[in-house]
VOGU-3710 file (C-alpha; in Angstrom, 3 decimals, decimal comma):
1> xxxxxxxxxx> 75,968/106,842/226,008  75,927/107,618/229,210  78,484/109,889/230,889  79,469/107,244/233,071  80,982/105,385/230,443  83,460/108,188/229,565  84,513/108,429/232,782  82,834/111,445/233,587  80,006/112,183/235,806  76,654/110,395/236,173
11> xxxxxxxxxx> 75,381/113,693/236,185  74,969/115,518/232,526  75,984/119,134/231,751  75,045/121,219/229,137  75,002/119,165/225,935  77,203/115,738/227,836  75,779/113,154/225,741  74,046/110,298/229,181  72,789/107,553/226,986  72,816/106,177/223,316
21> xxxxxxxxxx> 70,013/107,268/222,502  70,015/110,437/224,615  70,977/113,754/223,612  71,011/116,565/226,806  69,467/119,582/225,208  71,629/123,135/225,619  68,607/124,318/223,354  64,923/122,540/222,564  65,209/122,648/218,734  61,578/123,810/219,115
31> xxxxxxxxxx> 63,365/126,563/219,689  64,718/126,461/216,505  61,740/125,097/214,008  64,112/122,726/211,065  63,383/121,219/208,397  65,048/117,792/207,723  66,392/115,740/204,662  68,036/112,969/203,516  69,353/110,603/200,842  71,487/107,589/201,633
41> xxxxxxxxxx> 74,544/108,163/203,841  73,343/112,010/203,511  71,361/114,099/205,643  70,773/118,106/205,662  69,018/119,960/209,169  67,946/123,676/208,352  65,949/126,279/210,119  62,535/127,155/208,340  64,370/129,580/205,664  66,359/127,427/204,767
51> xxxxxxxxxx> 69,610/128,830/207,105  72,001/126,408/208,669  73,724/127,991/211,412  75,891/125,915/214,105  76,148/126,404/217,580  76,564/124,154/220,758  73,995/120,841/220,170  72,449/122,236/217,422  72,608/120,027/214,426  71,679/122,535/211,529
61> xxxxxxxxxx> 73,703/121,948/208,795  74,840/119,107/206,000  75,924/115,508/207,425  77,764/112,613/205,381  78,776/109,318/207,125  78,402/111,436/210,721  80,450/114,097/209,571  79,182/117,996/209,170  80,194/118,583/206,247  78,383/122,285/206,217
71> xxxxxxxxxx> 78,160/123,747/209,235  76,733/126,973/208,170  74,379/128,417/205,372  73,395/132,006/205,404  71,060/134,013/202,863  71,225/137,564/203,176  69,274/140,387/200,633  71,099/143,554/201,138  72,629/143,208/203,980  69,295/141,930/205,599
81> xxxxxxxxxx> 68,104/138,405/206,419  64,845/137,675/204,888  61,026/137,206/206,187  59,259/133,857/205,648  56,133/133,404/204,464  56,149/129,617/204,079  58,416/126,314/204,560  57,199/123,758/203,817  58,279/119,995/202,356  57,210/117,847/199,447
91> xxxxxxxxxx> 54,450/115,079/200,585  56,900/112,728/199,349  59,417/115,164/200,853  61,614/114,968/197,544  62,169/118,550/197,993  62,431/121,630/200,726  60,337/124,925/199,616  61,107/128,115/201,357  59,122/131,152/200,244  60,883/134,274/201,408
101> xxxxxxxxxx> 60,304/137,914/200,912  62,412/140,971/201,422  62,109/143,388/204,751  61,865/146,867/204,729  65,362/147,763/203,152  67,105/150,911/202,895  69,487/150,720/199,771  72,821/152,116/199,314  71,527/155,352/197,167  69,335/155,818/200,109
111> xxxxxxxxxx> 65,890/154,583/198,676  63,450/152,654/200,241  62,589/148,921/199,105  59,725/148,561/201,058  59,141/145,259/202,401  56,915/142,196/200,297  58,133/143,470/197,106  60,919/140,810/195,894  59,789/136,419/196,388  62,488/134,460/197,054
121> xxxxxxxxxx> 62,114/130,832/196,485  64,613/128,581/197,482  64,029/124,691/196,105  66,746/122,496/197,882  66,788/118,464/198,027  69,945/115,576/198,997  70,785/113,445/196,055  74,062/110,985/195,536  76,156/112,762/198,456  75,068/116,292/197,529
131> xxxxxxxxxx> 72,784/118,890/198,050  71,113/120,749/195,121  69,356/124,114/195,356  67,795/126,367/192,987  67,038/130,004/194,832  64,568/132,049/192,008  64,245/135,819/192,583  60,930/137,773/191,456  60,924/141,716/191,420  56,835/142,430/192,108
141> xxxxxxxxxx> 57,635/145,985/192,269  56,605/148,347/188,923  60,084/149,596/188,714  63,631/147,979/188,376  65,742/147,034/191,407  68,910/145,828/192,015  69,740/143,320/194,503  72,972/142,010/196,285  72,125/138,695/197,075  75,015/137,268/200,009
151> xxxxxxxxxx> 75,619/133,382/200,605  78,066/132,572/203,716  79,146/129,301/204,518  81,398/127,298/206,211  81,791/123,520/206,909  83,579/122,624/210,495  83,672/118,719/209,497  82,843/118,062/213,287  81,917/114,869/213,814  78,276/113,491/214,959
161> xxxxxxxxxx> 79,426/112,525/218,213  81,374/116,229/218,605  78,073/117,892/217,357  76,164/116,140/220,053  78,084/116,925/223,256  80,801/114,336/223,314  84,423/116,384/223,885  87,713/115,956/222,223  90,940/116,642/223,164  92,686/116,615/219,687
171> xxxxxxxxxx> 90,619/117,021/216,031  92,537/117,347/212,764  93,854/120,303/210,591  91,532/122,063/207,998  92,931/123,244/204,573  92,722/126,949/203,671  90,084/126,875/201,246  90,775/126,864/197,180  88,649/129,366/195,327  88,170/129,164/191,729
181> xxxxxxxxxx> 85,859/131,482/189,827  82,802/130,097/190,514  83,312/127,152/193,672  85,210/126,925/196,606  86,864/123,657/197,579  87,096/123,224/201,935  88,980/120,348/203,033  89,834/119,001/206,557  92,429/116,366/207,507  91,306/114,286/210,096
191> xxxxxxxxxx> 93,357/112,267/212,778  92,366/109,148/211,488  94,007/109,763/208,240  90,863/110,405/205,818  90,628/114,063/203,905  86,811/114,596/204,365  85,838/117,376/201,728  83,039/119,753/200,579  82,831/121,407/197,123  80,278/124,481/196,700
201> xxxxxxxxxx> 79,492/125,108/192,843  77,231/128,269/191,758  75,941/128,886/188,800  75,881/131,737/187,370  79,584/132,855/188,594  79,392/135,097/191,537  80,604/138,768/191,057  82,877/137,887/194,130  84,067/134,561/195,983  85,878/133,890/198,523
211> xxxxxxxxxx> 86,550/130,985/200,711  83,204/132,254/203,349  80,850/133,976/200,965  79,518/134,435/197,445  78,241/137,770/196,330  75,642/138,321/193,752  74,497/141,535/191,841  71,169/140,621/190,096  68,862/143,226/188,423  65,585/142,003/188,196
221> xxxxxxxxxx> 63,052/144,254/185,376  59,534/144,207/186,778  58,073/141,064/187,236  61,340/139,147/186,127  62,764/136,632/187,886  66,709/134,963/187,693  67,423/131,692/189,477  71,222/130,834/191,389  71,949/127,343/191,282  74,494/125,743/194,241
231> xxxxxxxxxx> 75,925/123,227/194,290  77,380/121,316/197,966  79,149/117,804/197,115  80,470/115,606/199,929  83,600/113,941/199,308  83,470/115,142/195,723  85,428/112,306/193,726  85,199/113,728/189,905  85,664/116,978/187,978  82,212/118,173/187,410
241> xxxxxxxxxx> 81,570/118,749/183,426  77,936/120,037/183,660  76,692/123,403/184,801  74,835/123,414/189,115  72,047/124,648/186,669  71,923/121,237/183,996  72,794/118,951/187,018  69,691/120,085/189,623  67,305/119,469/186,917  68,961/116,451/185,952
251> xxxxxxxxxx> 69,497/115,049/189,889  66,199/116,642/190,700  64,343/113,753/188,193  66,279/111,238/189,362  65,690/111,372/193,332  61,611/111,721/192,344  61,995/108,564/190,074  64,122/107,100/192,778  61,486/107,802/195,430  58,289/106,646/193,138
261> xxxxxxxxxx> 60,196/103,332/192,583  61,085/102,467/196,480  57,515/103,390/198,032  55,590/101,865/194,646  56,050/98,556/196,718  54,124/100,057/199,624  50,575/98,912/199,947  48,490/102,311/199,340  46,194/103,683/202,132  43,002/105,370/202,180
271> xxxxxxxxxx> 40,464/105,960/204,245  37,222/108,245/205,141  39,670/110,675/207,742  41,154/113,389/205,722  43,635/114,002/208,403  44,630/110,679/209,233  45,425/110,319/205,503  47,522/112,672/205,412  49,076/111,347/208,833  50,212/108,446/206,774
281> xxxxxxxxxx> 51,187/109,846/204,081  54,086/111,437/206,187  54,694/107,845/207,872  55,290/106,249/204,310  57,123/109,017/202,585  59,529/109,100/205,778  59,822/106,115/206,207  60,961/105,674/202,258  63,665/108,637/202,760  65,217/106,941/205,979
291> xxxxxxxxxx> 65,844/104,095/203,847  69,039/103,546/202,842  70,287/100,852/200,577  72,680/99,176/200,667  74,483/96,153/199,469  71,841/93,480/200,848  69,073/95,733/200,216  66,945/98,333/201,436  67,800/99,586/205,063  65,954/101,847/207,775
301> xxxxxxxxxx> 68,074/104,498/209,107  67,000/104,927/213,028  66,112/108,769/212,557  67,312/112,173/211,863  69,435/114,295/213,461  71,482/111,853/215,770  70,913/108,219/214,265  71,103/108,896/210,459  72,881/105,134/210,400  71,655/101,470/210,916
311> xxxxxxxxxx> 70,675/100,290/214,217  70,077/96,938/215,187  67,157/96,843/216,428  65,797/100,357/215,742  65,402/98,461/211,862  64,577/95,190/213,160  61,292/96,863/214,570  60,732/99,059/211,904  60,597/95,924/209,855  58,093/94,392/211,471
321> xxxxxxxxxx> 55,999/97,163/212,027  55,919/97,764/208,373  56,381/94,206/207,369  52,747/93,788/206,091  53,371/96,781/203,893  56,402/96,267/202,100  58,451/93,050/203,048  61,842/94,005/201,139  62,609/96,340/203,887  62,464/93,482/206,308
331> xxxxxxxxxx> 64,548/91,487/203,719  67,079/94,135/203,480  67,061/94,014/206,854  67,986/90,619/207,883  70,030/89,828/204,949  72,361/93,519/206,265  72,076/92,522/209,847  73,229/88,918/208,849  76,271/90,326/206,991  77,405/91,848/210,026
341> xxxxxxxxxx> 76,856/89,507/212,532  79,762/88,826/215,258  81,876/85,985/214,723  84,070/86,528/217,220  85,481/88,363/220,467  85,749/92,109/221,160  85,084/93,300/224,115  85,418/96,871/223,327  82,471/96,482/220,786  80,670/94,391/223,285
351> xxxxxxxxxx> 81,279/91,430/220,327  80,703/87,939/221,161  80,022/84,877/217,990  76,314/84,672/216,787  75,078/88,836/218,314  73,345/90,839/216,269  74,847/94,647/215,847  73,061/97,888/217,877  74,767/100,724/216,051  77,435/101,130/213,291
361> xxxxxxxxxx> 79,558/104,814/212,585  81,606/106,298/209,640  82,531/109,453/211,372  86,616/110,173/213,063  86,067/109,732/216,674  84,627/106,110/215,863  87,073/105,136/213,761  90,122/106,234/216,343  87,983/104,251/218,820  87,411/107,842/220,734
371> xxxxxxxxxx> 83,709/106,197/220,469  82,879/102,620/220,616  80,592/102,307/217,943  82,226/101,980/214,527  80,606/98,352/214,354  79,472/98,007/217,725  76,519/95,039/219,491  76,549/96,385/222,643  72,203/95,865/222,468  70,634/92,772/224,161
381> xxxxxxxxxx> 67,539/92,199/222,042  68,565/92,900/218,552  69,834/88,965/218,562  66,317/87,565/219,513  64,715/90,301/217,403  66,565/88,831/214,450  65,123/86,018/214,697  61,902/86,716/215,638  61,711/89,162/212,258  63,138/86,225/209,745
391> xxxxxxxxxx> 60,454/83,877/211,115  57,369/86,395/210,941  59,782/87,246/206,968  58,945/83,927/205,803  55,346/83,512/207,478  55,180/86,580/205,123  56,435/86,226/202,317  57,191/81,665/202,265  60,614/82,935/200,465  62,779/79,928/201,256
401> xxxxxxxxxx> 65,425/81,046/199,308  66,158/83,319/201,471  64,979/81,617/204,148  67,487/78,986/203,740  70,054/82,387/202,961  69,802/82,825/206,731  69,638/80,131/208,196  73,274/79,560/209,468  73,044/83,001/211,365  69,885/82,264/213,015
411> xxxxxxxxxx> 71,571/79,313/214,261  74,278/81,388/215,229  72,047/84,134/217,116  70,320/81,409/218,842  73,474/79,722/220,000  74,643/83,351/221,072  70,923/83,365/223,314  72,030/79,788/225,118  75,806/79,734/225,141  77,002/84,033/225,861
421> xxxxxxxxxx> 73,254/85,696/226,471  72,579/83,636/229,457  75,509/84,412/231,613  74,507/82,376/234,848  72,404/79,408/232,844  69,356/80,762/234,774  66,872/80,280/231,463  66,604/84,159/231,368  68,978/86,592/229,080  70,917/88,985/230,681
431> xxxxxxxxxx> 73,670/92,154/229,399  76,261/93,972/231,106  79,026/95,730/229,065  82,286/93,930/228,587  84,036/97,349/228,108  84,258/100,415/230,407  83,155/102,342/227,459  80,270/100,582/226,119  76,221/101,402/227,089  75,313/101,284/230,441
441> xxxxxxxxxx> 71,893/99,830/229,809  71,397/97,404/226,644  67,929/97,316/226,092  65,538/99,799/224,656  65,793/102,095/227,213  69,294/102,953/227,529  69,364/105,901/229,838  71,990/105,502/232,629  68,697/105,907/235,529  66,322/103,569/233,023
451> xxxxxxxxxx> 66,182/100,693/235,268  65,621/100,924/238,517  64,051/99,019/242,317  60,699/100,614/243,181  62,821/103,230/246,416  64,662/104,336/243,121  67,542/102,724/243,725  69,946/102,071/239,809  70,202/98,106/239,340  73,181/96,919/239,228
461> xxxxxxxxxx> 73,342/93,889/236,553  73,886/92,156/235,107  70,230/92,588/234,512  67,564/90,621/233,250  64,537/92,921/231,459  61,126/91,978/231,120  60,987/92,434/227,396  64,151/90,885/226,399  62,886/87,393/228,254  59,424/88,104/225,753
471> xxxxxxxxxx> 61,633/88,659/222,923  63,690/85,576/223,362  60,449/83,493/223,552  59,620/84,633/220,511  63,053/83,817/218,884  62,304/79,729/219,887  58,925/80,295/218,438  59,954/81,959/215,610  63,200/79,254/215,029  60,604/76,007/215,515
481> xxxxxxxxxx> 58,251/77,629/212,339  61,526/78,410/210,502  63,012/75,089/210,992  59,540/72,914/210,226  59,412/74,942/207,047  63,108/73,642/205,714  63,159/70,450/207,608  64,813/70,595/210,290  61,397/68,869/212,219  63,643/67,944/215,573
491> xxxxxxxxxx> 65,377/71,119/215,879  61,573/72,894/215,657  60,468/70,419/218,925  62,991/71,094/220,438  62,771/74,815/219,846  58,898/74,890/221,091  60,426/72,942/224,306  62,641/75,780/224,766  60,133/78,630/224,561  57,318/76,728/226,377
501> xxxxxxxxxx> 60,487/76,383/229,240  60,601/80,170/228,878  57,446/80,938/229,740  56,627/78,999/232,443  59,834/80,229/233,870  59,246/83,703/232,480  55,480/83,879/234,700  57,193/82,444/237,948  60,036/85,250/238,020  58,780/88,081/236,680
511> xxxxxxxxxx> 55,036/88,662/237,542  53,947/90,271/240,143  50,450/89,887/241,985  50,672/93,199/244,249  51,889/94,817/241,105  49,119/93,355/238,993  52,061/93,490/236,332  55,798/92,035/235,036  58,112/93,598/237,040  60,459/95,465/234,684
521> xxxxxxxxxx> 63,617/93,522/235,266  65,693/91,581/237,580  68,685/92,948/238,941  72,214/90,886/239,116  70,926/89,265/242,512  68,131/88,152/241,099  66,131/90,590/242,590  62,611/92,048/240,968  62,690/95,728/239,853  59,041/96,032/241,202
531> xxxxxxxxxx> 58,027/98,733/238,856  55,450/99,478/236,661  56,322/100,188/233,439  55,477/100,080/229,974  57,647/96,885/229,324  55,383/94,127/230,184  53,313/94,951/227,352  55,673/93,711/225,442  55,117/90,420/226,871  51,477/90,518/224,869
541> xxxxxxxxxx> 53,377/91,619/222,162  55,064/88,118/221,892  52,517/85,341/223,637  54,536/84,697/226,566  52,026/86,553/229,398  49,901/83,607/230,354  46,180/83,956/229,151  45,009/84,271/232,675  47,578/87,380/233,267  46,300/88,900/230,160
551> xxxxxxxxxx> 43,565/91,047/232,195  45,510/92,431/235,183  48,082/93,512/232,881  45,826/95,549/230,273  44,131/97,157/233,488  47,625/98,451/234,787  48,889/99,436/231,204  45,128/101,679/231,302  45,426/102,690/234,347  45,461/106,559/234,796
561> xxxxxxxxxx> 48,515/106,244/236,408  50,228/104,808/232,960  47,632/106,268/230,261  48,500/109,326/229,572  45,651/110,127/227,118  48,173/110,039/224,385  49,293/106,891/224,815  51,741/104,599/227,737  54,159/106,049/229,317  57,268/104,620/229,190
571> xxxxxxxxxx> 56,752/104,203/233,550  54,125/104,828/235,610  53,613/108,170/237,798  53,340/106,254/241,396  56,933/105,170/240,887  60,007/106,248/242,422  61,931/108,182/239,431  58,880/109,040/237,523  59,619/111,824/235,621  56,903/112,999/232,500
581> xxxxxxxxxx> 59,995/115,118/230,938  62,440/112,388/231,025  63,727/110,676/227,765  62,725/107,045/229,490  61,001/107,708/233,066  57,791/108,044/232,142  57,741/109,850/228,546  55,239/108,239/225,668  56,992/106,552/222,685  54,929/105,731/219,960
591> xxxxxxxxxx> 56,554/102,639/218,729  56,583/101,241/222,137  52,635/102,020/221,739  51,663/99,917/218,896  53,870/96,976/220,228  51,944/97,086/222,892  48,637/97,905/221,055  49,575/94,528/219,363  49,978/92,965/222,211  46,146/94,148/223,340
601> xxxxxxxxxx> 44,852/92,900/219,918  46,742/89,268/220,656  44,809/88,973/223,881  41,522/89,959/222,537  41,359/93,940/223,738  40,670/95,692/221,480  38,692/98,667/222,857  41,995/99,158/224,222  44,317/98,803/221,680  41,778/101,396/219,647
611> xxxxxxxxxx> 42,176/103,617/222,126  45,902/103,628/221,958  45,660/104,295/217,991  43,538/107,577/218,856  45,735/108,953/222,096  48,525/108,676/218,834  46,598/110,149/216,063  44,975/113,152/217,979  48,467/113,424/219,113  49,709/113,716/215,766
621> xxxxxxxxxx> 46,930/116,065/214,701  48,842/119,393/216,861  52,003/118,220/215,548  53,808/119,680/212,102  53,455/117,714/209,194  51,512/114,865/211,254  54,712/113,513/211,767  54,864/111,418/215,352  58,401/112,715/216,768  60,739/109,766/218,407
631> xxxxxxxxxx> 58,818/110,492/221,846  56,547/112,860/223,083  56,275/114,165/227,237  54,045/111,860/229,551  52,061/114,411/231,010  48,040/114,170/231,316  46,070/114,597/228,115  44,137/118,492/228,210  41,195/119,087/226,932  41,494/121,195/223,782
641> xxxxxxxxxx> 45,847/121,120/223,920  48,304/119,313/222,176  51,053/116,971/223,704  53,999/118,518/225,361  57,263/117,986/222,729  60,470/116,453/224,392  62,971/118,966/223,680  65,940/117,179/221,458  62,923/114,540/220,161  64,237/112,913/216,616
651> xxxxxxxxxx> 62,041/113,560/214,251  61,273/111,870/211,491  62,202/108,298/213,204  62,111/105,290/211,481  60,377/102,961/214,357  57,251/106,296/215,354  56,565/106,999/210,839  56,070/103,289/211,082  54,055/102,400/214,037  50,490/104,211/212,770
661> xxxxxxxxxx> 51,085/101,660/209,601  51,592/99,016/212,261  48,782/100,112/214,775  45,972/100,013/211,713  47,558/96,135/210,401  46,690/95,214/214,688  43,213/96,773/214,311  42,111/95,123/211,531  43,755/91,497/212,376  45,672/91,410/209,343
671> xxxxxxxxxx> 47,658/88,372/208,144  48,789/86,500/205,325  49,044/82,798/204,535  51,724/83,218/201,218  51,570/79,455/200,207  48,001/79,255/199,947  47,534/82,806/198,922  45,380/83,775/201,611  44,938/86,880/203,471  43,124/87,197/206,198
681> xxxxxxxxxx> 41,205/89,494/208,724  40,845/88,321/212,199  37,906/89,986/214,335  38,570/93,423/212,277  37,753/96,613/214,413  37,634/100,286/213,327  38,963/103,299/215,759  36,168/105,942/215,842  37,890/108,274/213,932  37,705/106,100/211,089
691> xxxxxxxxxx> 34,741/104,908/209,176  36,812/103,280/206,296  39,794/102,158/205,093  41,006/101,015/201,434  44,124/99,465/200,984  45,450/99,034/197,355  48,377/96,526/195,544  48,411/94,559/198,989  50,318/91,679/197,719  50,615/87,859/199,013
701> xxxxxxxxxx> 52,488/85,166/196,978  52,369/85,887/193,599  48,470/88,158/194,248  47,358/91,656/193,957  44,144/92,566/196,336  42,714/95,606/196,665  40,414/95,456/199,937  37,790/97,627/201,055  36,537/97,652/205,066  33,749/99,874/205,827
711> xxxxxxxxxx> 31,738/100,104/209,674  28,223/98,692/209,702  27,089/99,623/213,106  28,805/97,405/215,364  31,022/95,518/212,777  32,989/95,966/209,976  32,599/94,736/206,588  35,135/93,776/203,771  34,697/94,251/200,211  37,286/92,910/197,831
721> xxxxxxxxxx> 37,268/95,557/195,232  39,693/94,298/192,571  42,038/91,150/192,560  44,764/89,230/190,055  46,750/85,886/190,568  45,550/83,371/193,099  44,792/85,259/196,157  41,543/85,000/198,194  40,143/86,978/201,253  38,622/85,377/204,846
731> xxx> 37,216/87,574/206,958  36,857/86,302/211,058  34,302/87,430/213,037
//
């Protein structure tokens, strides 16, 4: 959130939040490398040793529904912190494994235990509102050893926004710990009237247990191993009869089964490039880890740590990026957002009838109204993106039953565009918060300083963003396709005319011959923000750009001032507020580049799209686990050096994880006609780092097909490896 919407200064101090998706760093996350886990509404962040230690703006710990249920979790062996051997997540993100060893220790009798004789392995995972750990200790010395194992723990029950840096004047009351023989209950009564609790159970029973520490005396014969099991439950609702040891193995089995089941819907991707295979596997694994099962279906939460909740814009773009891979994600997103569509006015939540959700929160501060995000609608683009996705989902699946169910929500969203989105009836959709606590900027670039004029002055609203008009154009086109398929022919013709009218108006008002691209926005006085930005690429993405404009827009985006070698910068180096280390004014965002690349392909600029694909893939090879982060800095690419990281970038982030998947679809020209059972590959192209791509279990209608694409000199050859059901593959060159 912007600092000024809380009545604070526009310039943030350490830890102060100045944009909804921006968290200024007191300490860079790269100074304390972390590992993340997630299941459902629970996520956890640990350091590489598996410890958590809370400090200002440090998100380590276990969070459930926007509350930190465990803020401290530290392991020591005979009073010393273990040494790190390795720390890794399984390829499917099912477990975190940390391998540790002892430092040189002086024991109680003066005897010295040399380093690297005790091996400790921590295996940890999340499942159904709980964290499970097995700590296995093995003695590799040739004499027996007695170890004192201590685990220090605490729960501050801090609200996520409090951890992010939003100050609070008052907090609720912490209960005194309830300590049993093998368990400790920590609890907190919030000011919202809710009690939040954390139950820790240990197996075997500790030798000593208090409200903040469990201590074990472990005797190990030479080469003997022993295990300690720990169960950490958020808001325990029932008595747990099984031991933590048994529960660990049962929950691990169920967690792995659930991951295999959900990810089995996805088309499998194998290529000739081993590094890309690793990157794409991690993308898919991250995507399914971030998905939460809602009553309406699977929903990708935006990212860890700050955005592990339902965001409208992020989920809609993620679903568009992965629609070819797994249409069930789009179906879940559409149904969940339809169920939470605004039906009345609420200025404090920026809600208007028909508007689609921006963000939903469950924490104490949201419940009390200290932050406006309990159910918040302050994004200008979620509503047209919702309509775009509804149309794209029907194109992909021919699921008329779901389309009919969604149609009233689409109509309400269209009504919002016409009645409330276009505030001054000029044909463009503008934003401006109805509340002093609402977001100042409500596009995807929602930093307080992200929309400005060529001299650096901040634009005053209501503001019409370039990419939002592109989405509105796409929304009317999608509504026209939906109308025709649902039998509303007259509506379809009317919607098509609306789309063409917007296209003409957009070109007249937004294209700037001198800039050779579309301006960033129009301010409240309809004065153009004459700034070269990545937003113009979204006009190519939806097709609102006139064909004769495409060459200039692409050239501007691929100029050295915009394309840094890793991707297109959000703002060109020539602009007044350019800063490669900023959140939105010069950084590189993978999802932004994936949408731009799709636009390049739409207008026939495949070589330029391949350059974006190569840049992002090369960036991933320098990043731990080959994960693309939410964003990275926009410094120029240098030989034999990786990208410069942004200090508080979320990783994993759903729309960044999905970016390589969408880039691949765009490059190979993959499309579908499910009614006819057709898969089409329109002028397929492979980037230089891929000689072969194999897609398995690609679904269209009732058919499944395996396809191989192989480079053959200057062309790509397509082979059908296997098919079942009614499916036909067609290739155009």
